[in-house]
C-alpha positions as CSV (number, residue, x, y, z in Angstrom):
1,X,-15.7,87.5,-29.6
2,X,-14.9,87.5,-25.9
3,X,-11.2,87.1,-24.9
4,X,-10.2,85.2,-21.8
5,X,-6.9,85.5,-20.0
6,X,-5.6,82.3,-18.3
7,X,-4.8,83.0,-14.7
8,X,-3.6,79.6,-13.5
9,X,-3.7,75.8,-14.0
10,X,-6.4,73.8,-12.2
11,X,-5.7,70.6,-10.3
12,X,-6.5,68.6,-13.5
13,X,-4.2,70.6,-15.7
14,X,-6.8,72.8,-17.4
15,X,-6.2,76.5,-17.7
16,X,-8.6,78.6,-15.6
17,X,-9.8,82.1,-16.5
18,X,-12.0,84.4,-14.4
19,X,-15.4,83.1,-13.9
20,X,-14.2,80.4,-13.4
21,X,-13.9,79.3,-17.1
22,X,-12.0,76.1,-17.7
23,X,-9.9,76.0,-20.9
24,X,-8.1,72.7,-21.7
25,X,-4.6,72.7,-23.1
26,X,-3.8,76.3,-22.2
27,X,-1.2,77.9,-19.9
28,X,-1.1,80.8,-17.5
29,X,-0.7,84.2,-19.2
30,X,-2.3,83.1,-22.5
31,X,-5.1,85.1,-24.1
32,X,-7.7,82.9,-25.8
33,X,-11.1,82.9,-27.4
34,X,-13.7,80.2,-28.0
35,X,-17.2,79.1,-27.4
36,X,-18.4,79.0,-23.8
37,X,-20.5,75.9,-22.9
38,X,-21.4,76.4,-19.3
39,X,-18.0,76.8,-17.6
40,X,-15.9,75.1,-20.3
41,X,-14.5,77.0,-23.3
42,X,-14.5,74.9,-26.5
43,X,-13.2,75.6,-30.0
44,X,-10.3,77.4,-28.4
45,X,-8.1,79.7,-30.4
46,X,-4.9,81.1,-28.8
47,X,-4.5,84.8,-29.4
48,X,-1.4,85.3,-27.2
49,X,0.6,82.1,-26.5
50,X,2.8,81.7,-23.5
51,X,6.6,81.6,-23.8
52,X,6.3,78.2,-21.9
53,X,4.2,76.6,-24.7
54,X,6.0,73.8,-26.5
55,X,5.1,71.6,-29.4
56,X,3.6,68.4,-28.0
57,X,6.0,65.5,-28.5
58,X,3.1,63.1,-29.3
59,X,1.0,63.5,-32.4
60,X,-2.0,62.0,-30.7
61,X,-2.0,64.6,-27.9
62,X,-5.0,66.7,-29.0
63,X,-7.4,63.7,-29.4
64,X,-6.1,61.2,-26.9
65,X,-7.1,61.5,-23.3
66,X,-4.0,60.0,-21.8
67,X,-2.0,63.2,-21.3
68,X,-3.1,66.7,-20.2
69,X,0.1,68.7,-20.2
70,X,2.3,67.9,-23.3
71,X,1.8,71.5,-24.5
72,X,3.7,72.8,-21.4
73,X,7.5,73.0,-20.9
74,X,9.0,70.5,-18.5
75,X,9.7,73.4,-16.1
76,X,6.1,74.4,-16.0
77,X,4.9,70.9,-15.4
78,X,7.4,70.4,-12.6
79,X,6.5,73.7,-10.9
80,X,2.7,72.9,-11.3
81,X,3.1,69.5,-9.6
82,X,5.3,70.8,-6.9
83,X,2.8,73.6,-6.2
84,X,0.0,71.1,-5.9
85,X,1.8,69.6,-2.9
86,X,2.8,73.0,-1.5
87,X,-0.8,74.2,-1.7
88,X,-2.2,71.0,0.0
89,X,0.3,71.5,2.9
90,X,-0.4,75.2,3.1
91,X,-4.1,74.5,3.4
92,X,-3.3,72.7,6.7
93,X,-0.8,75.4,7.8
94,X,2.2,73.2,7.1
95,X,5.6,74.3,5.8
96,X,8.5,72.1,5.1
97,X,11.4,71.4,2.6
98,X,10.0,70.2,-0.7
99,X,12.8,68.7,-2.7
100,X,13.2,69.0,-6.5
101,X,10.7,66.8,-8.3
102,X,12.0,63.6,-9.9
103,X,10.3,62.9,-13.3
104,X,10.2,59.5,-15.0
105,X,11.4,59.6,-18.6
106,X,9.2,59.3,-21.7
107,X,8.3,55.7,-22.8
108,X,8.8,54.3,-19.3
109,X,5.2,53.3,-18.2
110,X,5.2,49.6,-17.7
111,X,1.4,49.1,-17.4
112,X,-1.3,50.4,-19.6
113,X,-5.0,49.7,-20.1
114,X,-6.0,49.6,-23.8
115,X,-9.5,50.1,-24.9
116,X,-10.3,47.5,-27.7
117,X,-13.4,47.2,-29.8
118,X,-14.6,45.0,-32.7
119,X,-15.3,46.7,-36.0
120,X,-16.8,45.6,-39.3
121,X,-13.3,44.9,-40.7
122,X,-11.7,43.5,-37.5
123,X,-10.8,45.4,-34.4
124,X,-9.2,48.6,-33.2
125,X,-7.4,49.5,-30.0
126,X,-5.9,52.5,-28.2
127,X,-6.9,54.9,-25.4
128,X,-10.1,56.7,-24.8
129,X,-10.4,60.1,-26.4
130,X,-10.3,63.3,-24.4
131,X,-13.6,63.5,-22.3
132,X,-15.0,60.8,-24.6
133,X,-15.7,57.1,-24.9
134,X,-14.3,57.0,-28.4
135,X,-11.3,54.7,-28.9
136,X,-8.3,56.7,-30.3
137,X,-5.6,54.6,-31.9
138,X,-2.1,55.6,-30.6
139,X,0.6,53.9,-32.8
140,X,3.1,56.5,-31.7
141,X,2.4,56.9,-28.0
142,X,5.3,58.6,-26.1
143,X,4.2,57.5,-22.7
144,X,4.5,53.7,-22.5
145,X,7.4,51.3,-22.9
146,X,7.8,50.2,-26.6
147,X,7.1,46.6,-25.6
148,X,3.8,47.7,-24.1
149,X,2.9,49.8,-27.1
150,X,3.3,46.7,-29.4
151,X,0.8,45.0,-27.1
152,X,-2.1,47.0,-28.6
153,X,-2.2,44.5,-31.4
154,X,-2.8,41.8,-28.8
155,X,-5.7,43.8,-27.5
156,X,-7.2,43.8,-31.0
157,X,-6.9,40.1,-31.3
158,X,-8.6,39.6,-28.0
159,X,-11.4,41.9,-29.1
160,X,-11.9,39.9,-32.2
161,X,-12.0,36.6,-30.2
162,X,-14.0,37.7,-27.2
163,X,-15.4,41.1,-27.7
164,X,-18.7,42.4,-29.0
165,X,-19.6,45.3,-31.4
166,X,-21.6,46.9,-28.6
167,X,-19.0,46.8,-25.8
168,X,-15.4,47.9,-25.3
169,X,-12.8,45.6,-23.8
170,X,-10.4,46.9,-21.2
171,X,-7.1,45.1,-21.8
172,X,-4.6,45.8,-19.0
173,X,-1.0,44.8,-20.0
174,X,2.0,44.8,-17.7
175,X,5.6,44.1,-18.6
176,X,7.3,41.5,-16.5
177,X,10.7,39.9,-16.4
178,X,9.4,36.9,-18.5
179,X,6.9,38.5,-20.8
180,X,3.6,40.3,-20.9
181,X,0.9,39.9,-18.2
182,X,-2.5,40.4,-19.8
183,X,-5.8,41.0,-18.0
184,X,-9.1,41.4,-19.8
185,X,-12.4,42.7,-18.6
186,X,-15.7,43.6,-20.4
187,X,-15.7,40.7,-22.8
188,X,-18.0,37.8,-23.5
189,X,-18.7,35.3,-20.7
190,X,-16.1,32.6,-20.7
191,X,-17.1,29.2,-22.1
192,X,-15.3,26.1,-23.2
193,X,-14.5,27.0,-26.8
194,X,-13.5,30.6,-25.9
195,X,-11.2,29.3,-23.1
196,X,-9.4,26.9,-25.5
197,X,-9.0,29.7,-28.1
198,X,-7.7,32.1,-25.6
199,X,-5.2,29.6,-24.2
200,X,-3.9,28.9,-27.7
201,X,-3.5,32.7,-28.3
202,X,-1.5,33.0,-25.0
203,X,0.8,30.3,-26.3
204,X,1.3,31.6,-29.9
205,X,1.7,35.2,-28.8
206,X,4.0,34.3,-25.9
207,X,2.2,35.9,-23.0
208,X,3.5,35.2,-19.5
209,X,-0.1,35.1,-18.3
210,X,-3.6,35.7,-19.6
211,X,-6.5,36.5,-17.3
212,X,-10.2,36.9,-18.4
213,X,-12.1,38.8,-15.8
214,X,-11.1,37.0,-12.6
215,X,-10.1,33.6,-14.2
216,X,-6.5,32.8,-15.2
217,X,-6.9,31.2,-18.6
218,X,-3.2,30.3,-19.2
219,X,0.2,30.9,-17.6
220,X,3.3,30.0,-19.6
221,X,5.6,31.4,-16.9
222,X,5.0,33.4,-13.6
223,X,5.1,37.1,-14.6
224,X,7.5,38.1,-11.9
225,X,8.5,41.5,-10.8
226,X,11.8,42.2,-9.0
227,X,11.6,43.9,-5.6
228,X,15.2,44.3,-4.3
229,X,16.7,40.8,-4.7
230,X,13.3,39.0,-4.6
231,X,11.2,37.9,-7.6
232,X,7.5,38.2,-6.9
233,X,4.6,37.1,-9.1
234,X,1.8,39.5,-8.3
235,X,-1.8,38.3,-8.6
236,X,-3.7,39.6,-11.7
237,X,-4.4,43.3,-11.5
238,X,-2.3,43.8,-8.3
239,X,-1.1,47.4,-7.6
240,X,2.3,48.3,-8.9
241,X,4.2,51.6,-9.2
242,X,3.7,53.0,-12.7
243,X,7.4,53.0,-13.7
244,X,10.5,51.3,-12.5
245,X,12.3,54.7,-12.4
246,X,9.6,56.2,-10.1
247,X,9.6,53.1,-7.9
248,X,13.4,53.3,-7.5
249,X,13.2,56.9,-6.3
250,X,10.3,56.3,-4.0
251,X,12.2,53.3,-2.5
252,X,15.3,55.5,-2.0
253,X,13.2,58.1,-0.2
254,X,11.7,55.4,2.0
255,X,15.1,53.9,2.8
256,X,16.4,57.3,3.8
257,X,13.3,58.0,6.0
258,X,13.5,54.8,8.0
259,X,17.3,55.2,8.4
260,X,19.1,52.5,10.3
261,X,15.9,51.0,11.8
262,X,16.3,47.3,12.6
263,X,12.6,46.5,12.8
264,X,10.1,48.1,10.5
265,X,6.3,47.9,9.9
266,X,5.2,48.3,6.3
267,X,1.5,49.3,6.2
268,X,-0.5,48.9,3.0
269,X,2.4,46.8,1.8
270,X,1.0,45.5,-1.5
271,X,3.2,42.7,-2.9
272,X,6.3,43.9,-1.1
273,X,7.5,46.9,-3.2
274,X,9.2,48.4,-0.1
275,X,9.0,45.4,2.3
276,X,11.4,43.1,0.4
277,X,14.1,45.7,-0.3
278,X,13.9,46.9,3.3
279,X,14.4,43.3,4.5
280,X,17.9,43.4,3.2
281,X,18.8,45.3,6.3
282,X,15.9,45.1,8.7
283,X,13.2,42.7,10.0
284,X,9.9,43.7,8.5
285,X,6.3,43.1,9.4
286,X,4.1,43.7,6.4
287,X,0.3,44.4,6.6
288,X,-2.0,44.5,3.6
289,X,-5.7,44.0,3.1
290,X,-5.4,41.7,0.0
291,X,-4.5,38.1,1.0
292,X,-3.3,37.2,-2.5
293,X,-0.8,40.0,-2.5
294,X,0.5,39.0,0.9
295,X,0.8,35.4,-0.3
296,X,2.8,36.5,-3.4
297,X,5.1,38.6,-1.3
298,X,5.7,35.8,1.2
299,X,6.6,33.4,-1.6
300,X,9.0,35.9,-3.1
301,X,10.7,36.3,0.3
302,X,11.0,32.6,0.9
303,X,12.6,32.1,-2.5
304,X,15.1,35.0,-2.2
305,X,18.5,34.7,-0.5
306,X,20.0,36.9,2.1
307,X,16.9,38.6,3.4
308,X,16.1,39.1,7.1
309,X,12.8,37.9,8.6
310,X,9.6,39.1,6.9
311,X,6.3,38.3,8.7
312,X,2.9,39.4,7.4
313,X,-0.8,39.5,8.0
314,X,-3.7,40.2,5.7
315,X,-5.8,42.9,7.4
316,X,-8.1,45.7,6.4
317,X,-6.4,48.7,7.9
318,X,-9.4,50.9,7.5
319,X,-11.7,48.7,9.6
320,X,-9.0,47.3,11.8
321,X,-6.0,49.6,12.0
322,X,-3.0,48.4,14.0
323,X,-3.3,49.4,17.7
324,X,-0.6,51.1,19.8
325,X,0.6,47.9,21.5
326,X,1.2,46.3,18.1
327,X,3.8,48.9,17.3
328,X,5.9,47.9,20.3
329,X,9.5,46.6,19.5
330,X,9.4,48.4,16.1
331,X,11.6,51.3,15.2
332,X,10.0,52.8,12.1
333,X,6.8,52.6,10.0
334,X,6.3,52.8,6.3
335,X,2.8,53.8,5.0
336,X,1.7,53.8,1.4
337,X,-2.1,54.0,1.5
338,X,-4.6,54.4,-1.4
339,X,-5.8,57.8,-2.4
340,X,-8.1,58.2,0.5
341,X,-5.2,58.2,2.9
342,X,-4.7,56.5,6.3
343,X,-6.7,58.7,8.8
344,X,-7.8,55.8,11.1
345,X,-4.4,54.2,11.1
346,X,-2.7,57.5,11.7
347,X,-4.8,58.1,14.8
348,X,-3.6,54.8,16.3
349,X,0.0,55.3,15.2
350,X,0.1,58.6,17.2
351,X,-0.7,56.7,20.4
352,X,2.3,54.5,19.9
353,X,6.0,55.1,20.6
354,X,7.0,55.1,16.9
355,X,9.4,58.0,16.1
356,X,10.2,57.6,12.4
357,X,7.6,57.3,9.6
358,X,8.1,57.1,5.8
359,X,4.8,58.2,4.2
360,X,4.3,57.5,0.5
361,X,1.2,59.1,-1.1
362,X,-0.6,59.5,-4.5
363,X,-2.9,62.2,-3.1
364,X,-1.4,65.4,-1.6
365,X,-4.7,66.4,-0.1
366,X,-5.2,63.3,2.1
367,X,-1.4,63.2,2.8
368,X,-1.6,66.8,4.1
369,X,-4.6,65.9,6.2
370,X,-2.9,62.9,7.8
371,X,0.4,64.8,8.3
372,X,-1.5,67.6,10.1
373,X,-2.8,65.0,12.5
374,X,0.7,63.7,13.0
375,X,2.1,67.1,13.6
376,X,-0.5,67.7,16.3
377,X,0.7,64.4,17.9
378,X,4.3,65.6,18.1
379,X,5.8,64.7,14.7
380,X,7.8,67.0,12.4
381,X,7.5,66.8,8.7
382,X,11.2,66.8,7.8
383,X,11.0,66.8,4.0
384,X,8.8,65.9,1.0
385,X,10.2,64.3,-2.2
386,X,7.8,64.7,-5.2
387,X,7.9,61.9,-7.8
388,X,6.3,62.2,-11.2
389,X,5.6,58.7,-12.6
390,X,2.7,60.0,-14.7
391,X,4.6,62.3,-17.1
392,X,2.4,64.9,-18.8
393,X,-0.6,64.2,-16.6
394,X,-1.9,66.2,-13.6
395,X,-1.1,63.3,-11.3
396,X,1.7,63.6,-8.7
397,X,3.1,61.3,-6.1
398,X,5.4,61.8,-3.1
399,X,7.4,60.3,-0.3
400,X,8.1,62.0,3.0
401,X,9.9,61.7,6.2
402,X,8.3,62.4,9.6
403,X,10.1,62.1,13.0
404,X,9.5,63.0,16.6
405,X,11.6,63.2,19.7
C-alpha cells in the first residue's frame, strides 16, 4: 500500500502530501496510508505519528464536523494560525510585527447552531458530521459554554413541535445576560396553533426570546449583551463575536490602535461592539448597513450613563462607502468588515486625512489585500494581533494598527 508523507497543513486544517493529496486529521511529518479517492485520502492509518499529535480532548472529534485540529498540540495550532496571517501578508509583500496569538479557552463559545431532526421515537440534535449532513449528537462538546450545550435539548423539543422527518432544523442559540436567545429556521410554516405552542414553550423553558424564521414568537425579557457599560438587545441573528474572551482582546487591540483619538468613526459597526466602549473616551460616529442593528446600538447608548456622543447612520458601505469629506474632523477609524473585506471603503479612506486606523478582520487574505492598498497610500502596518475565538478550527481573526505621517 502506498505511503504518504504529510508536508504541511492546508488552509482548512487538512494535512497535505505530495500530489497534492489531502489527508484530514494528520500533521506535518507524519507517514500515513489509506485509500485515495481523487485527491482525498480516506480510511487513513498513521504509520509514523508526529511528536505534536495529542489525544483529542473531545470524544466526538472524529465524527463531529465542528473542529478540525483537536489532534494537534496547542503550539502547532497557534503556529498554524499565525502562519496563515504571515503568508497572506507575504503574498502582498508585507512584513510587520505579528504578536503572539491569543486563544479563547475551551467551553467559551457563546453562540452555536444545533442541527435538530425529528425521529421515530422523538428527536435528536447536535452538529453536522464531518463532510456530512448527518446529525451527530454531542453531549460532551468541549467547545461551547455549558449553558449552551444544555440547550440542545431545547432544539430537540423545537424539532418535535415544528420540525418534519424530512428536514433538519437549524436552531441558533446565544447566551445573554438574562437567558437564552433562540432562533429557528427550516421548520414548518408558522400558524396560529404552532405560534401558541411555541410561545408556551418559551415561557416554560425560560428563554429570553424565541424567533421562528424572521418572526419573534415570544420575548420574556430583552436578551441583552454588554458592550462596555451599555446593555444592547441585538436583533435576532445579529453578528456577535464568538466568545467574550476574544471580544475583549479585539477591543483592547482596537483601543490601543486608536490611541487618544477624541473623534472616531466606526465602520461596519454592527450593534456597537467597539462603538460603545470607545464612547467612554471619544465621540463616535457609527456606520452599519443593518438598520435594526443601528437602532439596537442607539437604544443601548441612550440608556447607558457616562458615554460621550454617539451618532449613527445605516448605510451600505459596499455600494456607498464614506467619501473623503465625511472623514473630516475625525482622528481615527475602526473597520471590522465581513469576510470579503473593505476594498471600496479603503480606496475612499486613502483620499482622506485620517492617520490612524484599527482594522479587525476574520479573513487574512482580504485583510492583506486592503492593507497593501493602504500601504501604497502612505500607511504603515504597525502590528497585527491574532485572536483565536474558534479554538481547534482552521478559522483565525486579527486586529491591526495602521498609521501614517
